[in-house]
C-alpha positions as CSV (number, residue, x, y, z in Angstrom):
1,X,95.4,67.2,49.6
2,X,97.3,64.4,51.3
3,X,100.9,64.8,50.1
4,X,101.7,61.2,51.2
5,X,99.1,60.0,48.8
6,X,100.5,62.3,46.0
7,X,104.0,60.9,46.7
8,X,102.6,57.4,46.5
9,X,100.9,58.2,43.2
10,X,104.1,59.5,41.7
11,X,106.1,56.4,42.9
12,X,103.5,54.1,41.4
13,X,103.4,56.0,38.1
14,X,107.2,55.7,37.9
15,X,107.3,52.1,38.9
16,X,104.3,50.8,36.9
17,X,103.5,48.4,39.7
18,X,102.0,49.0,43.1
19,X,104.3,46.4,44.7
20,X,107.4,48.1,43.2
21,X,106.2,51.4,44.5
22,X,105.7,50.0,48.1
23,X,109.3,49.1,48.7
24,X,111.0,52.5,48.4
25,X,108.1,54.1,50.4
26,X,108.6,51.4,53.2
27,X,104.9,50.6,53.1
28,X,102.9,47.5,52.0
29,X,101.3,47.0,48.6
30,X,97.9,47.2,50.4
31,X,98.8,50.7,51.8
32,X,99.8,51.9,48.3
33,X,96.4,50.8,47.0
34,X,94.6,52.5,49.9
35,X,96.4,55.8,49.4
36,X,95.8,55.9,45.7
37,X,92.2,54.9,46.2
38,X,91.8,57.8,48.7
39,X,93.4,60.2,46.3
40,X,91.1,59.1,43.4
41,X,88.1,59.6,45.7
42,X,89.3,63.1,46.7
43,X,89.9,64.1,43.0
44,X,86.8,62.2,41.8
45,X,88.7,60.7,38.9
46,X,90.4,57.3,38.2
47,X,94.2,57.7,38.0
48,X,95.2,54.1,37.2
49,X,93.8,51.2,35.2
50,X,94.7,48.1,37.2
51,X,95.6,45.2,34.9
52,X,97.3,41.9,35.3
53,X,100.5,43.5,33.9
54,X,100.5,46.3,36.4
55,X,99.0,49.8,36.8
56,X,98.7,52.1,33.8
57,X,97.9,55.8,34.0
58,X,94.6,56.9,32.7
59,X,94.3,60.1,30.7
60,X,93.4,61.9,34.0
61,X,96.4,60.2,35.7
62,X,98.7,61.5,32.9
63,X,97.3,65.0,33.2
64,X,97.7,65.0,37.0
65,X,101.2,63.6,37.0
66,X,103.2,66.8,36.2
67,X,101.2,68.7,38.8
68,X,101.8,66.0,41.4
69,X,105.5,66.2,40.8
70,X,105.4,70.0,41.2
71,X,103.5,69.6,44.5
72,X,106.3,67.5,45.8
73,X,108.9,70.0,44.6
74,X,107.0,72.8,46.4
75,X,106.8,70.7,49.5
76,X,110.6,70.1,49.4
77,X,111.3,73.9,48.9
78,X,108.9,74.8,51.7
79,X,110.7,72.4,54.1
80,X,114.1,73.7,53.1
81,X,113.1,77.3,53.5
82,X,112.7,76.9,57.3
83,X,114.8,73.9,58.2
84,X,118.0,75.0,60.2
85,X,121.0,74.8,58.0
86,X,119.0,75.0,54.8
87,X,117.4,78.4,55.0
88,X,119.3,81.7,55.0
89,X,120.7,83.1,58.3
90,X,118.5,86.2,58.9
91,X,120.5,89.0,60.6
92,X,119.4,92.5,61.4
93,X,122.1,95.3,61.0
94,X,119.8,98.3,61.7
95,X,121.4,100.2,58.9
96,X,123.4,99.1,55.8
97,X,125.8,102.0,56.3
98,X,127.2,101.2,59.8
99,X,129.8,98.8,61.2
100,X,127.6,95.7,61.6
101,X,126.8,95.7,57.9
102,X,130.5,96.1,57.0
103,X,131.4,93.2,59.3
104,X,128.5,91.0,57.9
105,X,129.8,91.7,54.4
106,X,133.3,90.6,55.5
107,X,131.7,87.4,56.9
108,X,130.0,86.8,53.5
109,X,133.4,87.1,51.7
110,X,134.9,84.7,54.2
111,X,132.0,82.2,54.0
112,X,130.4,82.7,50.6
113,X,128.5,79.4,50.7
114,X,126.5,80.5,53.8
115,X,123.3,82.2,52.6
116,X,122.4,85.4,54.4
117,X,119.2,87.4,54.6
118,X,120.3,90.9,55.7
119,X,117.5,93.0,57.1
120,X,117.3,96.5,58.7
121,X,114.7,96.6,61.5
122,X,113.7,100.1,62.5
123,X,114.1,99.2,66.2
124,X,115.9,100.0,69.4
125,X,117.6,97.3,71.4
126,X,114.4,96.3,73.2
127,X,112.3,95.8,70.0
128,X,115.2,94.1,68.2
129,X,115.7,91.7,71.2
130,X,112.0,91.0,71.1
131,X,112.4,90.1,67.3
132,X,115.2,87.7,68.2
133,X,113.1,86.2,71.0
134,X,110.1,85.7,68.7
135,X,112.3,84.1,66.0
136,X,111.7,86.9,63.4
137,X,115.5,87.2,63.1
138,X,118.3,84.9,64.1
139,X,120.5,87.7,65.4
140,X,120.9,91.5,65.6
141,X,123.6,94.0,66.4
142,X,122.9,96.7,69.1
143,X,124.5,98.4,72.1
144,X,123.1,96.6,75.2
145,X,122.8,98.9,78.2
146,X,120.9,96.1,80.1
147,X,122.6,94.0,82.8
148,X,122.9,90.3,81.8
149,X,120.7,89.3,84.8
150,X,117.9,91.4,83.3
151,X,118.0,89.9,79.8
152,X,115.0,87.8,78.7
153,X,115.4,84.1,79.4
154,X,117.4,82.4,76.6
155,X,118.8,85.6,75.1
156,X,122.5,85.8,74.9
157,X,124.8,88.7,74.0
158,X,128.5,89.1,73.1
159,X,130.3,92.4,72.6
160,X,131.8,92.2,69.1
161,X,132.3,95.8,68.0
162,X,134.1,98.7,69.6
163,X,133.3,101.5,67.2
164,X,135.5,104.7,67.3
165,X,134.0,108.1,66.5
166,X,135.0,110.4,63.8
167,X,134.0,114.1,63.5
168,X,132.5,114.9,60.1
169,X,132.9,118.5,59.0
170,X,132.9,120.7,55.9
171,X,135.9,122.5,54.5
172,X,135.1,125.8,56.1
173,X,134.7,124.4,59.7
174,X,137.3,125.6,62.3
175,X,138.4,122.0,62.8
176,X,138.6,121.0,59.1
177,X,142.4,120.8,59.0
178,X,142.9,119.0,62.3
179,X,144.5,115.5,62.2
180,X,142.6,114.5,65.3
181,X,140.4,116.2,67.8
182,X,139.7,115.6,71.5
183,X,136.3,115.5,73.2
184,X,137.4,118.6,75.1
185,X,138.0,120.5,71.9
186,X,134.5,119.7,70.7
187,X,132.8,121.4,73.7
188,X,132.9,124.7,71.9
189,X,131.3,123.3,68.7
190,X,127.8,122.3,67.7
191,X,127.3,118.6,67.0
192,X,124.2,118.2,64.9
193,X,122.4,114.9,65.1
194,X,118.7,115.6,64.1
195,X,116.0,113.1,64.7
196,X,117.7,110.9,67.3
197,X,114.8,109.3,69.1
198,X,114.8,109.7,72.9
199,X,114.8,106.6,75.0
200,X,116.8,104.6,72.5
201,X,120.2,103.1,73.6
202,X,122.0,105.4,71.2
203,X,120.3,108.5,72.6
204,X,121.2,107.4,76.1
205,X,124.8,106.9,75.0
206,X,125.1,110.4,73.5
207,X,123.4,111.9,76.5
208,X,126.1,110.4,78.7
209,X,128.9,111.4,76.3
210,X,127.6,115.0,76.2
211,X,127.4,115.1,79.9
212,X,130.9,113.7,80.4
213,X,132.6,116.3,78.1
214,X,130.3,119.2,78.1
215,X,129.3,118.7,74.5
216,X,126.3,120.4,72.7
217,X,124.5,117.8,70.7
218,X,121.7,119.5,68.8
219,X,118.7,117.3,67.8
220,X,116.7,120.1,66.4
221,X,115.5,120.0,62.8
222,X,113.5,117.8,60.5
223,X,115.1,114.6,59.1
224,X,115.5,114.6,55.4
225,X,117.9,111.7,55.2
226,X,121.7,111.3,55.2
227,X,122.2,112.9,51.9
228,X,120.6,116.1,53.0
229,X,122.5,116.0,56.3
230,X,125.8,115.7,54.5
231,X,124.9,118.6,52.1
232,X,124.1,120.9,55.1
233,X,127.4,120.0,56.9
234,X,129.4,120.5,53.7
235,X,128.0,124.0,53.3
236,X,128.4,125.1,56.9
237,X,131.2,126.6,58.8
238,X,129.6,125.7,62.2
239,X,127.8,122.3,61.8
240,X,129.6,119.0,62.5
241,X,128.3,115.5,63.3
242,X,129.6,112.2,64.5
243,X,130.1,109.2,62.3
244,X,131.4,105.7,63.2
245,X,134.8,104.9,62.0
246,X,133.5,102.1,59.7
247,X,130.3,103.9,58.7
248,X,130.0,104.1,54.9
249,X,129.0,107.5,53.5
250,X,129.2,108.6,49.9
251,X,129.1,112.3,48.8
252,X,130.1,114.4,45.8
253,X,133.8,115.4,45.6
254,X,132.7,119.0,45.6
255,X,131.5,118.6,49.2
256,X,135.1,118.2,50.4
257,X,133.9,116.7,53.7
258,X,136.6,115.7,56.3
259,X,136.5,112.7,58.7
260,X,138.6,113.5,61.7
261,X,139.3,110.8,64.4
262,X,138.3,111.7,67.9
263,X,141.0,110.8,70.4
264,X,142.3,111.6,73.9
265,X,140.2,109.9,75.1
266,X,138.7,108.0,72.3
267,X,134.9,107.5,72.8
268,X,133.8,104.0,72.0
269,X,130.4,102.9,71.0
270,X,130.1,99.3,72.0
271,X,127.9,96.9,70.0
272,X,126.9,93.3,70.8
273,X,125.6,90.4,68.8
274,X,122.3,89.3,70.2
275,X,120.9,85.8,69.7
276,X,118.8,83.0,71.2
277,X,120.8,80.3,72.9
278,X,118.5,77.6,71.6
279,X,118.7,78.7,67.9
280,X,119.9,75.6,66.0
281,X,121.0,77.3,62.8
282,X,124.6,76.1,62.3
283,X,125.7,79.3,60.5
284,X,125.0,81.3,63.7
285,X,127.9,79.7,65.5
286,X,130.1,80.3,62.5
287,X,129.1,84.0,62.5
288,X,129.9,84.3,66.2
289,X,133.3,82.7,65.8
290,X,134.0,85.0,62.8
291,X,133.1,88.2,64.7
292,X,135.1,87.2,67.7
293,X,138.2,86.6,65.5
294,X,137.7,90.0,63.8
295,X,137.0,92.0,66.8
296,X,139.4,95.0,66.9
297,X,140.5,95.9,70.4
298,X,141.2,99.6,70.6
299,X,144.9,100.4,70.4
300,X,144.3,103.6,72.3
301,X,145.5,103.5,75.9
302,X,142.9,106.1,76.8
303,X,139.3,105.4,75.8
304,X,135.9,106.5,77.1
305,X,133.0,104.0,77.5
306,X,129.5,104.6,78.9
307,X,129.1,103.6,82.5
308,X,126.8,100.6,81.7
309,X,129.7,98.8,79.9
310,X,131.3,96.2,82.3
C-alpha cells in the first residue's frame, strides 16, 4: 500500500477539501485527487463522495480512516526505531556481571534520557568486532590483542577499563585470611577456571599470566554455571578462582567466600570499547566521553600487563 496515498487520504479526511489537504502536503490539488483515486482503485472501494461543498467520507472511507491513521503511526515508529538518535544505543557487555556492565549502568545513571539496549553476545573479540562491523551492535567491550594496523577498516578501539584481579576463595583455603596476595604466592595454589575456551583473547591472557608467574590454571571440569562454581569453591580448602575487581557475584552468607586483591605486581586485564568510526548515533560519542572520564588509572606503581598492550 502506498503510504503517501494513505497520508493524503488522512489529510483530505481531516481537511474536508482536497485543496486544503494539498497545501500542508506541498502538492497540488490535482496530485491529491490522483493519489486518492489510486488508493480507491487499490482498495476497490470509493472513499469520498465529491460534492460542490467538498469531499465527504463514504461509509467505506469512515471504516478505513482509523486503520489509515494506525498505518501512519506504525510508519513513524518504524522510522524512529532505526533513525540515529531515536533508537536505543545497542551495546554488548559480554556478561552482565563484569566491569563493562557496571560501567554501562553508571552511564545510564548519569544519562537517564539516553535509551540503551544492553546485550550479551556469546563471542570473542573477533566475532564481537564482526558484529560491530556488520551493524548488529553499536559498540562492544573486549580486550583487543590485535595491533591497530590489523584492525578491519573503519573499526576503532579505545582502552577504557583496567580491571584488577581478586582471588576468590572459601573460608578453609590457606589464603583465606590474607589481606592481599602476590602472583608469586599463587604459584603453589590451584586456580580453577573451568570451561575457558581456547583461542579467545581471555584464554590467551591467562596463558601469558600463568607463564609469567608459574601459575597453575586448571580448566578441567564441566561448566554448571557461576552458582555451581561458587558453591564448589566455598566448600573447598584447595580451589580458588580469579574474579575482576568490579565483577558482581552474589552468594549465600553461609558460603563465607573471600575476595582478596592480587598485588605486587597487580595483574591488569585491559578492556577496550570497540565501535565503527562512521556510526552516526549521537549517544555513542557521549558514551565514549563518559568512559574516558571514568577510567580509573591503576594507583599501583607495579602492574603486570600482557605483552600485546602498548
